[in-house]
py3Dmol code that shows the C-alpha trace and the ligand (Angstrom):
import py3Dmol

protein = """\
ATOM      1  CA  MET A   1      -6.174  17.069   9.034  1.00  0.00           C
ATOM      2  CA  ALA A   2      -5.639  13.338   8.581  1.00  0.00           C
ATOM      3  CA  LEU A   3      -5.643  12.108   5.040  1.00  0.00           C
ATOM      4  CA  ARG A   4      -8.961  10.154   4.310  1.00  0.00           C
ATOM      5  CA  LEU A   5      -9.726   7.756   1.530  1.00  0.00           C
ATOM      6  CA  GLY A   6     -10.661   9.371  -1.667  1.00  0.00           C
ATOM      7  CA  ASP A   7      -8.269  12.436  -0.954  1.00  0.00           C
ATOM      8  CA  GLU A   8      -5.712  13.403  -3.426  1.00  0.00           C
ATOM      9  CA  ALA A   9      -2.303  11.972  -2.141  1.00  0.00           C
ATOM     10  CA  PRO A  10      -0.283  15.078  -1.382  1.00  0.00           C
ATOM     11  CA  ASN A  11       2.512  15.657  -3.905  1.00  0.00           C
ATOM     12  CA  PHE A  12       6.020  16.440  -2.528  1.00  0.00           C
ATOM     13  CA  THR A  13       9.801  16.540  -3.462  1.00  0.00           C
ATOM     14  CA  ALA A  14      12.012  14.710  -1.173  1.00  0.00           C
ATOM     15  CA  GLU A  15      15.729  13.171  -1.173  1.00  0.00           C
ATOM     16  CA  SER A  16      15.803   9.484  -1.236  1.00  0.00           C
ATOM     17  CA  THR A  17      18.216   6.618  -1.522  1.00  0.00           C
ATOM     18  CA  ASP A  18      17.515   6.550  -5.236  1.00  0.00           C
ATOM     19  CA  GLY A  19      17.972  10.446  -5.644  1.00  0.00           C
ATOM     20  CA  THR A  20      15.485  13.263  -5.619  1.00  0.00           C
ATOM     21  CA  ILE A  21      11.817  12.077  -6.124  1.00  0.00           C
ATOM     22  CA  GLN A  22       9.022  14.251  -7.236  1.00  0.00           C
ATOM     23  CA  PHE A  23       6.362  12.068  -5.867  1.00  0.00           C
ATOM     24  CA  HIS A  24       3.687  12.287  -8.458  1.00  0.00           C
ATOM     25  CA  GLU A  25       5.958  12.334 -11.429  1.00  0.00           C
ATOM     26  CA  TRP A  26       7.747   9.088  -9.720  1.00  0.00           C
ATOM     27  CA  LEU A  27       4.317   7.353  -9.296  1.00  0.00           C
ATOM     28  CA  GLY A  28       3.520   8.023 -12.899  1.00  0.00           C
ATOM     29  CA  ASP A  29       0.353   6.345 -14.224  1.00  0.00           C
ATOM     30  CA  GLY A  30       0.677   3.288 -11.837  1.00  0.00           C
ATOM     31  CA  TRP A  31      -0.329   2.350  -8.466  1.00  0.00           C
ATOM     32  CA  GLY A  32       1.809   3.362  -5.453  1.00  0.00           C
ATOM     33  CA  VAL A  33       2.557   2.052  -1.959  1.00  0.00           C
ATOM     34  CA  LEU A  34       3.980   4.846   0.487  1.00  0.00           C
ATOM     35  CA  PHE A  35       4.957   3.363   3.806  1.00  0.00           C
ATOM     36  CA  SER A  36       6.881   4.786   6.768  1.00  0.00           C
ATOM     37  CA  HIS A  37       8.963   3.002   9.528  1.00  0.00           C
ATOM     38  CA  PRO A  38       9.876   4.434  12.793  1.00  0.00           C
ATOM     39  CA  LYS A  39      13.636   4.173  12.650  1.00  0.00           C
ATOM     40  CA  ASP A  40      16.571   2.904  11.020  1.00  0.00           C
ATOM     41  CA  PHE A  41      18.857   0.351  12.708  1.00  0.00           C
ATOM     42  CA  THR A  42      15.689  -1.179  14.609  1.00  0.00           C
ATOM     43  CA  PRO A  43      14.954  -4.770  14.551  1.00  0.00           C
ATOM     44  CA  VAL A  44      11.347  -4.892  13.191  1.00  0.00           C
ATOM     45  CA  CYS A  45      12.023  -2.115  10.736  1.00  0.00           C
ATOM     46  CA  THR A  46      14.963  -4.359   9.343  1.00  0.00           C
ATOM     47  CA  THR A  47      12.839  -7.424   8.836  1.00  0.00           C
ATOM     48  CA  GLU A  48      10.116  -5.234   7.233  1.00  0.00           C
ATOM     49  CA  LEU A  49      12.290  -3.567   4.679  1.00  0.00           C
ATOM     50  CA  GLY A  50      13.873  -7.127   3.940  1.00  0.00           C
ATOM     51  CA  ARG A  51      10.359  -8.489   3.129  1.00  0.00           C
ATOM     52  CA  VAL A  52       9.486  -5.663   0.973  1.00  0.00           C
ATOM     53  CA  ALA A  53      12.580  -5.852  -0.936  1.00  0.00           C
ATOM     54  CA  ALA A  54      11.676  -9.760  -1.265  1.00  0.00           C
ATOM     55  CA  LEU A  55       8.062  -8.892  -2.645  1.00  0.00           C
ATOM     56  CA  LYS A  56       9.480  -6.294  -5.101  1.00  0.00           C
ATOM     57  CA  GLY A  57       8.591  -8.585  -8.136  1.00  0.00           C
ATOM     58  CA  ASP A  58       4.966  -9.178  -6.650  1.00  0.00           C
ATOM     59  CA  PHE A  59       4.313  -5.527  -6.531  1.00  0.00           C
ATOM     60  CA  ALA A  60       5.847  -4.829  -9.978  1.00  0.00           C
ATOM     61  CA  LYS A  61       3.574  -7.417 -11.494  1.00  0.00           C
ATOM     62  CA  ARG A  62       0.562  -5.465 -10.156  1.00  0.00           C
ATOM     63  CA  ASN A  63       1.984  -2.515 -11.802  1.00  0.00           C
ATOM     64  CA  VAL A  64       2.724  -1.098  -8.037  1.00  0.00           C
ATOM     65  CA  LYS A  65       5.809   1.066  -7.152  1.00  0.00           C
ATOM     66  CA  VAL A  66       6.865   1.056  -3.350  1.00  0.00           C
ATOM     67  CA  ILE A  67       8.531   3.708  -1.498  1.00  0.00           C
ATOM     68  CA  GLY A  68       9.650   3.793   2.227  1.00  0.00           C
ATOM     69  CA  LEU A  69      10.135   6.688   4.487  1.00  0.00           C
ATOM     70  CA  SER A  70      11.478   7.720   8.113  1.00  0.00           C
ATOM     71  CA  VAL A  71      12.839  10.829   9.739  1.00  0.00           C
ATOM     72  CA  ASP A  72      16.360   9.312   9.613  1.00  0.00           C
ATOM     73  CA  PRO A  73      18.815  10.984   7.353  1.00  0.00           C
ATOM     74  CA  LEU A  74      20.162   9.587   3.996  1.00  0.00           C
ATOM     75  CA  ASP A  75      23.355   8.583   5.264  1.00  0.00           C
ATOM     76  CA  ASP A  76      21.798   6.380   7.938  1.00  0.00           C
ATOM     77  CA  HIS A  77      19.477   4.742   5.229  1.00  0.00           C
ATOM     78  CA  ARG A  78      22.472   4.003   3.084  1.00  0.00           C
ATOM     79  CA  ALA A  79      24.292   2.570   6.076  1.00  0.00           C
ATOM     80  CA  TRP A  80      21.528   0.426   7.327  1.00  0.00           C
ATOM     81  CA  ALA A  81      20.827  -0.957   3.725  1.00  0.00           C
ATOM     82  CA  GLY A  82      24.106  -2.972   4.203  1.00  0.00           C
ATOM     83  CA  ASP A  83      22.415  -4.751   7.279  1.00  0.00           C
ATOM     84  CA  ILE A  84      19.192  -5.247   5.673  1.00  0.00           C
ATOM     85  CA  GLU A  85      20.922  -7.319   2.823  1.00  0.00           C
ATOM     86  CA  GLU A  86      23.072  -9.000   5.337  1.00  0.00           C
ATOM     87  CA  THR A  87      20.467 -10.146   7.917  1.00  0.00           C
ATOM     88  CA  GLN A  88      17.446 -10.513   5.597  1.00  0.00           C
ATOM     89  CA  GLY A  89      19.097 -11.904   2.349  1.00  0.00           C
ATOM     90  CA  HIS A  90      17.460  -9.167  -0.005  1.00  0.00           C
ATOM     91  CA  ALA A  91      19.165  -5.976  -0.724  1.00  0.00           C
ATOM     92  CA  LEU A  92      17.121  -2.695  -0.580  1.00  0.00           C
ATOM     93  CA  ASN A  93      15.597  -2.459  -4.337  1.00  0.00           C
ATOM     94  CA  PHE A  94      13.269   0.572  -3.745  1.00  0.00           C
ATOM     95  CA  PRO A  95      13.513   4.138  -2.568  1.00  0.00           C
ATOM     96  CA  LEU A  96      13.730   5.084   0.974  1.00  0.00           C
ATOM     97  CA  ILE A  97      12.944   8.721   1.649  1.00  0.00           C
ATOM     98  CA  ALA A  98      14.953  10.671   4.088  1.00  0.00           C
ATOM     99  CA  ASP A  99      12.728  13.070   5.924  1.00  0.00           C
ATOM    100  CA  PRO A 100      14.572  14.708   8.862  1.00  0.00           C
ATOM    101  CA  GLU A 101      12.401  17.728   8.666  1.00  0.00           C
ATOM    102  CA  ARG A 102       9.352  15.679   8.676  1.00  0.00           C
ATOM    103  CA  LYS A 103       7.737  17.528   5.658  1.00  0.00           C
ATOM    104  CA  VAL A 104       6.305  14.291   4.164  1.00  0.00           C
ATOM    105  CA  ALA A 105       5.634  12.788   7.664  1.00  0.00           C
ATOM    106  CA  ASP A 106       3.578  15.767   8.302  1.00  0.00           C
ATOM    107  CA  LEU A 107       1.809  15.911   4.871  1.00  0.00           C
ATOM    108  CA  TYR A 108       0.701  12.340   5.651  1.00  0.00           C
ATOM    109  CA  ASP A 109       0.141  12.602   9.366  1.00  0.00           C
ATOM    110  CA  MET A 110       2.555   9.752  10.047  1.00  0.00           C
ATOM    111  CA  ILE A 111       3.726  11.150  13.472  1.00  0.00           C
ATOM    112  CA  HIS A 112       1.179  10.434  16.182  1.00  0.00           C
ATOM    113  CA  PRO A 113       2.393  12.230  19.125  1.00  0.00           C
ATOM    114  CA  ASN A 114       0.513  10.279  21.629  1.00  0.00           C
ATOM    115  CA  ALA A 115       2.313   7.342  20.483  1.00  0.00           C
ATOM    116  CA  ASN A 116       5.692   8.928  20.019  1.00  0.00           C
ATOM    117  CA  ASP A 117       6.238  12.443  19.369  1.00  0.00           C
ATOM    118  CA  THR A 118       9.409  12.287  17.070  1.00  0.00           C
ATOM    119  CA  LEU A 119       9.174   9.112  15.224  1.00  0.00           C
ATOM    120  CA  THR A 120       6.738   8.027  12.485  1.00  0.00           C
ATOM    121  CA  VAL A 121       4.465   5.367  13.167  1.00  0.00           C
ATOM    122  CA  ARG A 122       4.101   2.335  10.700  1.00  0.00           C
ATOM    123  CA  SER A 123       1.746   4.068   8.172  1.00  0.00           C
ATOM    124  CA  VAL A 124       0.782   2.434   4.842  1.00  0.00           C
ATOM    125  CA  PHE A 125      -0.930   4.415   1.921  1.00  0.00           C
ATOM    126  CA  VAL A 126      -2.083   2.563  -1.102  1.00  0.00           C
ATOM    127  CA  ILE A 127      -2.462   5.310  -3.901  1.00  0.00           C
ATOM    128  CA  GLY A 128      -4.355   4.599  -7.219  1.00  0.00           C
ATOM    129  CA  PRO A 129      -3.276   5.755 -10.662  1.00  0.00           C
ATOM    130  CA  ASP A 130      -5.709   8.771 -10.345  1.00  0.00           C
ATOM    131  CA  LYS A 131      -3.289   9.895  -7.459  1.00  0.00           C
ATOM    132  CA  LYS A 132      -5.982   9.181  -4.634  1.00  0.00           C
ATOM    133  CA  VAL A 133      -5.764   7.527  -1.516  1.00  0.00           C
ATOM    134  CA  LYS A 134      -7.288   4.102  -1.845  1.00  0.00           C
ATOM    135  CA  LEU A 135      -6.355   2.579   1.530  1.00  0.00           C
ATOM    136  CA  SER A 136      -4.484   3.749   4.669  1.00  0.00           C
ATOM    137  CA  ILE A 137      -3.745   1.422   7.562  1.00  0.00           C
ATOM    138  CA  THR A 138      -1.704   2.374  10.697  1.00  0.00           C
ATOM    139  CA  TYR A 139       0.380  -0.067  12.920  1.00  0.00           C
ATOM    140  CA  PRO A 140       2.269   0.732  16.202  1.00  0.00           C
ATOM    141  CA  ALA A 141       6.032   0.548  16.045  1.00  0.00           C
ATOM    142  CA  SER A 142       6.040  -2.699  18.112  1.00  0.00           C
ATOM    143  CA  THR A 143       4.028  -4.744  15.590  1.00  0.00           C
ATOM    144  CA  GLY A 144       5.719  -5.416  12.189  1.00  0.00           C
ATOM    145  CA  ARG A 145       3.212  -5.171   9.123  1.00  0.00           C
ATOM    146  CA  ASN A 146       2.000  -8.195   7.008  1.00  0.00           C
ATOM    147  CA  PHE A 147       2.817  -7.293   3.377  1.00  0.00           C
ATOM    148  CA  ASP A 148       1.151 -10.253   2.037  1.00  0.00           C
ATOM    149  CA  GLU A 149      -1.952  -8.639   3.340  1.00  0.00           C
ATOM    150  CA  ILE A 150      -0.942  -5.375   1.628  1.00  0.00           C
ATOM    151  CA  LEU A 151      -0.829  -7.494  -1.586  1.00  0.00           C
ATOM    152  CA  ARG A 152      -4.025  -9.103  -0.957  1.00  0.00           C
ATOM    153  CA  VAL A 153      -5.848  -5.697  -0.571  1.00  0.00           C
ATOM    154  CA  ILE A 154      -4.237  -4.368  -3.832  1.00  0.00           C
ATOM    155  CA  ASP A 155      -5.693  -7.324  -5.660  1.00  0.00           C
ATOM    156  CA  SER A 156      -9.113  -6.429  -4.218  1.00  0.00           C
ATOM    157  CA  LEU A 157      -8.641  -2.650  -4.959  1.00  0.00           C
ATOM    158  CA  GLN A 158      -7.577  -3.528  -8.650  1.00  0.00           C
ATOM    159  CA  LEU A 159     -10.363  -5.870  -9.281  1.00  0.00           C
ATOM    160  CA  THR A 160     -13.155  -3.827  -7.613  1.00  0.00           C
ATOM    161  CA  ALA A 161     -11.792  -0.613  -9.470  1.00  0.00           C
ATOM    162  CA  LYS A 162     -12.659  -2.541 -12.919  1.00  0.00           C
ATOM    163  CA  HIS A 163     -15.772  -4.439 -12.053  1.00  0.00           C
ATOM    164  CA  GLN A 164     -18.911  -3.982 -10.199  1.00  0.00           C
ATOM    165  CA  VAL A 165     -17.881  -6.237  -7.426  1.00  0.00           C
ATOM    166  CA  ALA A 166     -16.810  -6.122  -3.948  1.00  0.00           C
ATOM    167  CA  THR A 167     -14.712  -8.816  -2.035  1.00  0.00           C
ATOM    168  CA  PRO A 168     -15.846 -10.853   0.794  1.00  0.00           C
ATOM    169  CA  VAL A 169     -14.033 -11.648   4.116  1.00  0.00           C
ATOM    170  CA  ASP A 170     -10.653 -13.278   3.905  1.00  0.00           C
ATOM    171  CA  TRP A 171     -11.061 -13.117  -0.043  1.00  0.00           C
ATOM    172  CA  ARG A 172      -8.016 -13.986  -2.124  1.00  0.00           C
ATOM    173  CA  ASP A 173      -7.168 -13.617  -5.632  1.00  0.00           C
ATOM    174  CA  GLY A 174      -9.296 -16.149  -7.470  1.00  0.00           C
ATOM    175  CA  ASP A 175     -12.001 -16.692  -4.934  1.00  0.00           C
ATOM    176  CA  ASP A 176     -15.625 -15.767  -5.768  1.00  0.00           C
ATOM    177  CA  VAL A 177     -16.708 -12.211  -5.155  1.00  0.00           C
ATOM    178  CA  ILE A 178     -19.787 -10.367  -4.445  1.00  0.00           C
ATOM    179  CA  ILE A 179     -21.971  -8.249  -6.957  1.00  0.00           C
ATOM    180  CA  VAL A 180     -22.402  -4.817  -5.483  1.00  0.00           C
ATOM    181  CA  PRO A 181     -26.009  -4.273  -4.302  1.00  0.00           C
ATOM    182  CA  SER A 182     -26.355  -1.193  -6.181  1.00  0.00           C
ATOM    183  CA  LEU A 183     -26.319  -3.178  -9.698  1.00  0.00           C
ATOM    184  CA  SER A 184     -29.775  -4.598 -10.430  1.00  0.00           C
ATOM    185  CA  ASP A 185     -30.427  -8.137 -11.502  1.00  0.00           C
ATOM    186  CA  GLU A 186     -31.280  -6.992 -14.908  1.00  0.00           C
ATOM    187  CA  ASP A 187     -27.964  -5.175 -15.320  1.00  0.00           C
ATOM    188  CA  ALA A 188     -25.998  -8.018 -13.625  1.00  0.00           C
ATOM    189  CA  LYS A 189     -27.275 -10.502 -16.152  1.00  0.00           C
ATOM    190  CA  LYS A 190     -25.409  -8.295 -18.805  1.00  0.00           C
ATOM    191  CA  LYS A 191     -22.268  -8.096 -16.756  1.00  0.00           C
ATOM    192  CA  PHE A 192     -22.084 -11.572 -15.318  1.00  0.00           C
ATOM    193  CA  PRO A 193     -23.419 -13.763 -18.151  1.00  0.00           C
ATOM    194  CA  ASN A 194     -22.394 -16.991 -16.370  1.00  0.00           C
ATOM    195  CA  GLY A 195     -24.856 -16.026 -13.550  1.00  0.00           C
ATOM    196  CA  TRP A 196     -24.425 -15.979  -9.778  1.00  0.00           C
ATOM    197  CA  LYS A 197     -25.788 -17.457  -6.484  1.00  0.00           C
ATOM    198  CA  THR A 198     -28.394 -15.320  -4.726  1.00  0.00           C
ATOM    199  CA  VAL A 199     -27.850 -16.310  -0.933  1.00  0.00           C
ATOM    200  CA  LYS A 200     -29.942 -13.219   0.001  1.00  0.00           C
ATOM    201  CA  PRO A 201     -31.364 -10.613  -2.468  1.00  0.00           C
ATOM    202  CA  TYR A 202     -28.392  -8.165  -1.228  1.00  0.00           C
ATOM    203  CA  LEU A 203     -25.626 -11.107  -1.207  1.00  0.00           C
ATOM    204  CA  ARG A 204     -25.193 -12.377  -4.516  1.00  0.00           C
ATOM    205  CA  VAL A 205     -21.952 -14.479  -5.360  1.00  0.00           C
ATOM    206  CA  THR A 206     -20.225 -14.888  -8.538  1.00  0.00           C
ATOM    207  CA  ALA A 207     -17.029 -16.267  -9.986  1.00  0.00           C
ATOM    208  CA  GLN A 208     -14.168 -13.404 -10.205  1.00  0.00           C
ATOM    209  CA  PRO A 209     -14.263 -11.868 -13.535  1.00  0.00           C
ATOM    210  CA  LYS A 210     -11.260 -12.501 -15.674  1.00  0.00           C
ATOM    211  CA  SER A 211      -9.091  -9.301 -15.586  1.00  0.00           C
TER     212      SER A 211
END
"""
ligand_1 = """\
9
LIG
C 11.774 -1.735 15.595
O 11.693 -1.640 14.390
O 11.951 -2.725 16.000
C 11.104 -0.533 16.344
C 11.228 0.553 16.085
C 10.950 1.840 16.918
C 10.406 1.324 18.215
C 10.167 -0.037 18.309
C 10.533 -0.990 17.714
"""
view = py3Dmol.view(width=600, height=400)
view.addModel(protein, "pdb")
view.setStyle({"model": 0}, {"cartoon": {"style": "trace"}})
view.addModel(ligand_1, "xyz")
view.setStyle({"model": 1}, {"stick": {}})
view.zoomTo()
view.show()
């Protein structure tokens, strides 16, 4: 069955470009992004992996580790890494799992047979420090992902995990946020002493809480 939000992210042991990975141990106490790409030595995937390498510092400052995966073997991953550095200007600086037996791909339902019965689609899982799935998104092979959007969602997930707020459409870090409807005005006064704007009784807008 497909993984759902709130499910525990399945643990696994797999070979990667950084050696053997025990997934939960590798995640440690922080956040993680596990993403699949369809195939090594393909154009869109090459641009995606270069972009993720460029954003490594942005993930790290949010306490997020990133790990990629495809069903290609380790030798291909290693050979392809040179092309990524040459063409995208960023060397691979995060592990790429080699999953030729599709063990991890099956655990995470990354192969969608009606799209392609052998290759992984472009899956993304954001996993919280409690090892639960906080976000999953799936793109087809023909569409490269927007990893700035993944960072934006992580900002929202980390903020809403700490404070009783939600983030509105197109929210970006620093923008106003929404007080969750389950919080009474009385309790909101304690949590948001600087107040809020009531647009509707269910739509209360306040400044983003400081971390
Ligand atoms: C690509 O990364 O360009 C790609 C991979 C598999 C199918 C289609 C495109």
